[in-house]
N, C-alpha and C positions, 0 to 999 in steps of 0.2 A: 493617834492615841492621846496626844497632848491637848488637842483641842476638845476631844470628848470627855476626857478624865482628868483635866487639870484640877478641878475641886478636890478630887482624890489625892493628887500629887501634893497640893498644897496642904491638906489635912495631914498627910503623912510626916510632914516636917513641923507640924505643930501649929499652923495657921488656924486658929479656932473661930475666929470671928467670921460669920457669914457675910457681913459687909465687906471685910477685907478680902474674902475669897471672890465675891462678886466683883470688886473693883480689880483684882489681878485678872479675872476672866475677861473683863471688859478691856483692859490693856493689852491682853493677847489678841483680841479682835483688831484693836486699832494698829498694833505693830504689824499684824498680818496684813491688813490693807495697806498701810503705808510701804511696806517692802515689797509687795507685789507691784504696787505702782512704780517703785524705784526700779525694780527688775524690768519692767515693761519700758520704762524710759531708756534703760541702758542696754537693751537687748539688741538694737541695731548699732548702737555707738561701740560697744565692746565686744560683741559677737556671743553667740550662743554657747560656744564651748567655754570661754573664760567664765561666763555666770555659772554654768554647770559645775565646773571644777571648783569655783568658790563656794557654791552652795553644798556640794557634797563634802568638801573639806570642812566647811564651817558646821554642818549638821554633825558630821562625826566627832568634831571637837567639842561642840557645844552639848551634844547627847552625852558624851562622857563627863563633861563637868557637871551635868545635871545628875547623873548616876552617882558621881561621887558625893555630890551635895545630898542627894537622897540617903546614900549610905551612911554619911555622917549624921544627918538629921533624924533618921530612923533607928540608928545604933546607940544614939545617946538617950539617957532617960529623961533628961530635961531638955526641952526645945527652947531655942533662943530666937529673938527677932532678927539676929544676924543670919541665922540658917535659913529662916523663912525668906528674908531679903535676897540671900544667895541663890535660893531655889527659884524664887520670881525671876530674877536676873538671868539665870541659866535657861529657864522656860522662854523667856522673851528672846533671848539669843538664838535658841533652836528655832523658834518661829520665825524670826527675821532671816536667818541664814537659809531656812527652807523655802521661805516665800520669794526670795530674790532670784532663786535659779529654779528649783523644783515647782514651785507654785506659778511662776510665769513664763518659764522657757519651755518646759518639756513638750507641752502640746504644739508649739510652734516648730520645735526642732523636729519632732516626729513627723509632722505634716510635710516638712520640707525634705526630710531625708528619705521618705518613701518614694518609690517609682510611680510616675504618674498613672500607669495602667492599674496600679493596685492601691492608689491613695486612699480612696474612700472606704474600701474594705478593710484595709490595714488600719486606718485611723480609728474606725469603729471597733476593731479588735483590740487595739492598743487601749482604748477608753474603757472597754469592758474589762480587761486585765487589770487597768489600774483600779477601777471601782471594786472589783472582786478582791484585790489585794488589800484595799482600804478596809473593806468589810471584814475580811479575815482578821487584820490586825485589830480593828474595833471589837470584833466578838471575842477575841482570845486575850485581850489585855489583861482582864481581871483574873482569869484563870492562870495565865502566864505568871502574873505577879504573885499570885498564891504559890505557885510552884518554884519560881526562881527569885523571887523578891522584886519590888519594884525598881530597885537600883539595878538588878540583873537584867530586867526588860531593856533598860535604856542602855546598858552596856552592850546587849544584844542588838539593838537598834544601831548603836554606834558601829559595831562591827560590820553589819550589814551595808551601812552607809559608806564605810570604809572600802568595802569590796565595791561598791558602785563607783567610787571615785577611780579605783583601778580600772574599772571598765570604761568610764568615760574617758579617762586619760589615754588608754591604749586603743580604743576601738572607734571613738566619735570624732570625726574630723569638724572643722569649723564649716558652717554653711553660710556664713554672713556674706552677703554680695555675691553670691553665685545664683545663676538662674536655675529655676526648678528642673529645667530639661537637662542640665548638666549634673544632676545628682547621680544619674546612673553611672557616670564616669567616676564620679568622686567615691562611690562606695564599691566599685568593681575591684 
């Protein structure tokens, strides 16, 4: 939702200049690329689980900060440059924390965690579900923002991500340094 609708988010807090919105959108792309590379570099050093935990906790926290910023920015009658800057910082923080774990680790983790005999089919199914979920979020964001407000959307996303943190913490073991053949034992 942030990648597709960032211009709407920035306009909601009073960023009126198209060049400022374009610059902020370019910054999002640069941050996303940099932090995916950082995540890729640290996947084998730190492990998949720590990056996923950091990413889920980071996205939950930064999405909450973005929701608060949007609430403040959209509830006041006059927008300020400070509110727009806080919104931009929150969006960049969400993108960075998402990219370092979700963006770079999830596909590797799911490929490692699946049993060998089902890996191809299950990886395909996981990717299809991922794309379907992205499509649902993308297609419902504007309607959802109209229904529960834009800050409400990001509070909802933060809550879902907090639930994902609990899932990662309680159900996903570390796969770093383990042979693919040993994954069945790890998940039994």
